[in-house]
C-alpha positions in Angstrom: -28.8 11.7 -12.8 -26.1 12.7 -15.7 -23.6 14.6 -15.0 -22.6 18.2 -15.4 -21.3 19.2 -18.5 -16.8 18.4 -18.8 -14.7 18.2 -22.1 -12.8 15.1 -22.2 -9.3 14.7 -22.7 -7.4 11.5 -23.5 -3.5 12.5 -23.9 -1.7 10.2 -25.2 1.9 11.1 -23.0 1.8 11.7 -19.5 3.4 14.5 -20.7 0.1 16.0 -21.9 -2.0 14.8 -19.8 0.2 17.7 -17.1 0.0 19.8 -19.6 -3.8 19.2 -19.2 -3.7 19.6 -15.7 -1.4 22.8 -14.9 -3.9 24.9 -17.5 -7.1 23.3 -15.8 -7.8 23.8 -11.6 -11.1 22.9 -12.1 -9.9 19.5 -14.2 -9.9 15.5 -12.7 -8.0 12.9 -14.0 -10.2 9.4 -14.4 -7.8 6.3 -14.0 -10.1 2.9 -12.9 -13.1 5.7 -12.3 -14.5 3.1 -9.7 -14.8 5.9 -7.7 -15.5 8.9 -9.6 -17.6 8.4 -12.4 -20.3 8.4 -9.1 -19.4 11.0 -7.8 -19.9 13.0 -11.4 -23.3 10.7 -11.7 -24.8 12.3 -8.2 -23.4 15.5 -8.9 -21.3 15.7 -6.2 -17.6 16.1 -7.9 -18.3 18.1 -11.6 -15.2 19.0 -12.8 -15.0 21.5 -15.9 -12.8 18.3 -17.4 -11.5 14.5 -17.4 -8.7 14.0 -18.1 -8.2 9.7 -19.4 -5.0 9.2 -18.9 -5.8 4.9 -19.6 -4.2 4.9 -22.7 -1.5 5.1 -21.2 0.5 2.0 -21.1 3.7 3.4 -19.4 1.6 3.1 -16.2 0.1 -0.2 -16.1 2.9 -2.4 -14.0 3.8 -3.9 -11.0 7.0 -4.9 -10.5 8.4 -7.2 -7.3 11.8 -6.1 -6.5 13.6 -7.6 -2.6 12.3 -3.6 -1.5 9.0 -4.2 -2.1 5.8 -3.7 -4.1 5.3 -0.6 -6.9 2.3 -0.4 -8.4 1.6 2.2 -11.3 -0.9 4.7 -11.6 -3.4 2.5 -14.1 -2.1 -1.2 -12.4 -6.3 -2.9 -11.8 -6.6 -4.3 -7.4 -7.3 -8.0 -10.0 -3.8 -7.3 -11.7 -2.0 -6.9 -8.2 -3.7 -8.7 -6.4 -3.3 -11.7 -8.5 0.7 -10.5 -8.9 2.4 -13.9 -7.6 6.1 -11.6 -7.3 4.0 -8.9 -5.4 2.3 -11.7 -2.9 5.1 -13.9 -2.3 7.3 -10.2 -1.5 4.6 -8.4 0.2 1.4 -10.2 1.1 0.3 -8.1 2.9 -1.0 -6.8 -0.8 -3.3 -9.6 -2.1 -5.0 -10.7 1.4 -6.2 -7.1 1.2 -7.3 -7.0 -2.4 -9.3 -9.8 -1.9 -11.4 -8.2 0.3 -11.7 -5.1 -1.6 -15.5 -5.0 -3.5 -16.9 -7.6 -5.9 -14.1 -9.2 -8.6 -16.1 -6.4 -11.6 -14.3 -3.2 -9.6 -11.3 -4.9 -8.7 -11.5 -5.9 -12.6 -11.7 -1.9 -13.5 -10.6 -0.2 -9.7 -6.9 0.8 -9.5 -5.2 -0.2 -5.7 -3.3 4.1 -6.7 -6.7 5.8 -7.7 -8.0 3.4 -4.7 -5.3 5.8 -2.2 -5.6 9.1 -4.2 -9.4 9.0 -3.6 -8.3 9.0 0.4 -11.7 6.9 1.4 -11.1 6.0 5.6 -13.3 2.2 4.2 -11.2 1.6 2.0 -8.8 -0.8 2.5 -5.3 0.1 0.1 -5.6 3.6 2.1 -5.0 1.3 5.6 -2.7 -0.8 4.0 -0.1 1.7 2.2 0.0 3.3 6.0 0.6 0.3 7.9 3.7 -0.8 5.5 4.4 2.4 5.5 4.7 3.3 1.6 4.4 6.6 -0.6 3.4 7.4 -3.2 5.5 8.7 -6.1 3.7 11.9 -8.2 4.3 13.8 -10.6 3.9 17.9 -11.7 4.4 19.7 -15.6 7.4 21.7 -12.5 8.6 18.5 -11.3 8.0 15.0 -9.3 7.9 14.2 -6.0 7.6 11.5 -2.8 5.0 11.3 -0.2 5.2 9.4 2.1 1.9 7.4 3.8 2.0 9.3 6.7 1.5 12.8 5.2 -0.7 12.1 2.7 -4.1 12.8 4.0 -5.0 15.5 5.8 -8.0 15.0 6.6 -11.8 13.0 4.7 -11.6 12.4 1.9 -9.0 14.3 1.7 -4.9 14.0 -0.2 -1.7 16.4 0.1 -2.3 15.8 -3.8 -1.8 19.3 -5.0 -3.7 20.7 -7.7 -2.6 20.1 -11.0 -0.3 16.7 -10.1 -1.3 12.8 -10.9 -0.4 9.6 -8.7 2.0 7.3 -11.0 3.4 4.8 -8.8 2.3 3.8 -5.0 5.1 2.3 -3.2 4.7 -0.6 -0.7 8.0 -2.6 1.4 8.1 -6.1 1.1 7.5 -7.5 4.1 10.9 -7.7 6.7 12.6 -10.9 7.5 10.2 -12.5 11.3 7.6 -11.3 10.1 3.5 -12.0 9.4 0.3 -10.4 8.6 -2.9 -10.3 8.4 -6.2 -8.8 7.6 -10.0 -9.0 7.6 -12.8 -7.2 8.1 -16.7 -6.5 9.2 -19.2 -6.1 5.8 -23.4 -6.2 6.3 -22.9 -8.0 2.7 -19.8 -9.6 1.0 -18.3 -6.7 -1.2 -19.9 -3.9 0.7 -18.0 -1.4 2.1 -16.3 -2.5 5.6 -18.2 -1.3 9.4 -14.9 -2.2 9.8 -11.5 -4.0 9.3 -7.9 -4.4 10.9 -4.3 -5.1 9.6 -1.9 -6.2 11.7 2.8 -6.9 11.0 3.6 -9.0 13.8 7.9 -9.3 13.7 9.0 -12.3 16.6 12.6 -13.3 17.0 14.4 -16.4 16.6 12.6 -17.2 19.7 9.0 -17.0 19.0 8.5 -14.0 21.2 7.3 -10.7 20.2 8.4 -7.4 19.3 6.4 -5.3 17.8 2.6 -5.2 17.2 1.4 -3.0 14.6 -2.6 -3.2 13.6 -3.7 -0.4 11.3 -8.2 0.2 10.7 -9.9 1.8 8.7 -14.0 2.4 9.0 -13.3 3.3 12.7 -12.3 7.5 11.9 -11.9 9.7 9.2 -8.6 9.2 8.3 -6.6 6.2 8.5 -5.0 5.1 11.7 -1.6 2.8 11.9 -1.4 2.1 16.2 1.5 0.5 18.1 0.3 -2.0 20.1 3.9 -3.5 21.2 3.6 -2.6 25.0 1.0 -4.7 25.5 2.8 -7.9 24.4 6.2 -6.6 25.9 6.4 -10.5 27.9 7.1 -11.6 24.4 3.7 -14.1 24.7 0.4 -13.6 22.6 -2.0 -15.0 25.1 -5.5 -14.2 25.2 -4.8 -11.0 28.1 -3.0 -10.0 25.6 -4.5 -9.5 22.8 -7.5 -8.5 24.5 -4.9 -5.9 26.5 -4.4 -5.2 22.1 -7.7 -4.0 22.0 -7.8 -1.8 24.8 -5.1 -0.2 24.1 -6.4 0.6 19.8 -9.6 1.8 21.5 -7.7 4.7 23.1 -6.4 6.5 21.0 -9.8 5.8 18.3 -12.9 7.4 18.1 -15.3 5.3 16.2 -18.5 7.0 14.8 -21.4 6.4 14.8 -23.1 6.2 11.3 -26.3 4.9 9.5 -24.8 2.0 9.4 -23.4 1.6 13.0 -23.3 3.4 16.4 -19.9 4.0 17.9 -20.6 1.1 20.2 -20.7 -1.1 18.1 -18.0 -0.4 16.1 -15.7 0.2 19.1 -16.6 -3.8 19.7 -15.0 -5.0 16.4 -12.5 -3.5 17.1 -11.0 -5.2 20.1 -13.2 -8.5 18.8 -10.5 -7.5 15.2 -7.3 -6.6 17.0 -7.2 -9.9 19.0 -8.7 -11.6 15.8 -6.0 -10.2 13.5 -2.9 -9.7 15.5 -2.9 -13.6 16.0 -2.8 -14.5 12.7 -0.5 -12.5 11.8 1.8 -13.8 15.2 0.7 -17.4 13.0 1.3 -16.2 10.0 5.9 -14.6 11.3 6.2 -18.0 13.0 5.4 -19.8 10.1 7.1 -17.5 7.8 9.8 -18.1 10.3 9.6 -21.8 11.4 9.8 -22.1 6.9 12.9 -19.9 6.7 15.4 -22.3 9.0 14.3 -26.0 7.3 
């Protein structure tokens, strides 16, 4: 199937792009296009205009500093994944991006574009949410920052307003004493996950757990983050506590059934992956703490 007819504009500046969007409420932004182009081809989206921002080189950056990693709207998944400074400052980024589709997709798709697409089956929205990151968006009138906690309004729906372009995602740095892990189950390598879990675990100097937070993808209609610290009140990460963490998570999640998996199967994946990922994040936190001491 072919897309519906549309007008095409490739602006030379961000201001020109924002002006075009402000003047046409039925325009769409084209960056990596890995989500938008299939929607156009299946006529699930039919914009009057495509505003191609690929000529705006000032948005193609990955910048790591002590406070976190800033990813511009045109930074490709592969570029973010390969950035050594970004991995050092926030290692969950590279872990998650390694699970995004296939190299061909990662070479073209943009991290910010994936976040804005708001697919609860995608890796980057849940990473931004788990890390309490934010998204900077610009319009012809102003610029604002949207906390990840306020970004997702519903299935495939973000809180960006008409006329706005997401220009940058910010991922806070990994805190001292913290470790991370990410894992997912898919039918085939590169497919969307049937269930995925990311975790951030913080330990004290005695290797006891201080906090456990997990983010879930492909389970609910939006990326969902849960605090599971209460089941690790003793500070230990044993089999009983890990199993309890999975059950606690299920008390706040509503696994959905679809053509790929039943709700019961997804619930079991939540149990298994929660235990696996929390354990891995704890081990990562301990290892990082030991290396700092040495």
